[in-house]
C-alpha positions as CSV (number, residue, x, y, z in Angstrom):
1,M,-103.2,-12.1,42.7
2,N,-104.9,-12.2,39.4
3,N,-104.1,-9.7,36.6
4,L,-106.1,-10.9,34.1
5,K,-108.1,-8.0,32.4
6,K,-112.0,-8.8,31.7
7,I,-114.7,-7.5,29.3
8,S,-118.6,-8.6,30.4
9,T,-121.8,-8.6,28.4
10,I,-125.3,-8.6,28.9
11,L,-127.1,-11.5,27.4
12,S,-130.3,-10.9,25.8
13,N,-131.7,-13.3,29.2
14,G,-130.5,-10.1,31.3
15,T,-127.4,-12.3,32.3
16,K,-124.3,-10.9,32.7
17,V,-121.1,-12.8,31.5
18,E,-117.6,-11.8,32.2
19,Y,-114.9,-13.0,30.0
20,N,-111.0,-13.0,30.5
21,V,-109.1,-11.1,27.8
22,I,-106.2,-13.1,26.6
23,L,-104.6,-10.2,23.9
24,T,-105.5,-7.1,22.2
25,F,-103.5,-5.8,19.1
26,K,-103.9,-3.6,16.6
27,S,-103.4,-5.1,12.9
28,N,-101.1,-2.9,10.5
29,Q,-103.1,-4.7,7.4
30,T,-106.4,-3.2,8.5
31,N,-105.7,-0.7,10.9
32,K,-108.7,-2.6,13.3
33,N,-107.8,-3.1,16.8
34,Y,-108.9,-6.6,18.3
35,V,-109.4,-8.3,21.4
36,I,-108.8,-12.2,21.7
37,Y,-110.9,-13.3,25.0
38,T,-111.9,-16.5,26.5
39,D,-114.8,-17.9,29.1
40,N,-112.7,-20.3,29.9
41,T,-114.3,-23.5,29.2
42,L,-113.1,-26.1,27.1
43,D,-114.5,-27.1,23.2
44,Q,-115.5,-30.7,21.9
45,T,-111.4,-31.1,21.5
46,K,-110.9,-29.9,25.1
47,K,-109.1,-27.2,24.0
48,L,-109.8,-23.8,25.5
49,R,-112.4,-21.7,23.9
50,F,-112.4,-18.4,22.6
51,Y,-113.3,-15.7,20.9
52,V,-112.5,-12.5,18.6
53,A,-114.3,-8.8,18.6
54,I,-113.1,-5.4,17.0
55,Y,-113.5,-3.0,19.3
56,D,-112.2,0.8,20.0
57,P,-110.3,1.4,22.3
58,T,-110.4,5.2,22.2
59,S,-114.4,4.9,22.8
60,E,-115.7,5.1,26.8
61,N,-117.9,1.9,25.8
62,P,-116.3,0.1,22.5
63,Y,-118.9,-1.3,19.9
64,L,-117.7,-4.9,19.6
65,G,-118.1,-5.9,16.2
66,E,-117.4,-9.7,14.6
67,P,-114.1,-10.3,12.1
68,A,-115.6,-10.2,8.8
69,T,-113.0,-11.2,6.0
70,K,-111.0,-14.1,5.3
71,E,-107.8,-12.2,5.6
72,E,-108.8,-10.5,8.8
73,W,-109.0,-14.7,10.0
74,T,-106.1,-15.5,8.5
75,E,-104.4,-13.0,10.5
76,I,-105.6,-13.4,14.0
77,T,-105.2,-17.9,13.6
78,N,-101.7,-17.1,13.3
79,I,-101.5,-14.6,16.2
80,I,-103.7,-16.9,18.3
81,D,-101.3,-19.7,17.0
82,S,-98.1,-17.9,18.5
83,V,-99.1,-16.8,21.6
84,I,-101.5,-20.0,23.1
85,P,-99.4,-23.1,23.2
86,V,-100.1,-26.1,21.9
87,K,-100.7,-29.3,24.2
């Protein structure tokens, strides 16, 4: 049984793309909510390709934006490193 949560987006050409949610969390430092998700493809180094966005969990259609500061990316990277096993 597949219990993965999914998010989707519509590309500019009208194609709907679905992603698997890896993790959601709220940062104590920024007070923002983040979602880490993947399209299950691998990058050039054969590592799982993932994406990160800011979202509003209270909204029916949450706005997805990108983390902007170095501090945000440092925190996100640390969380990802602690959750996703390195092979």
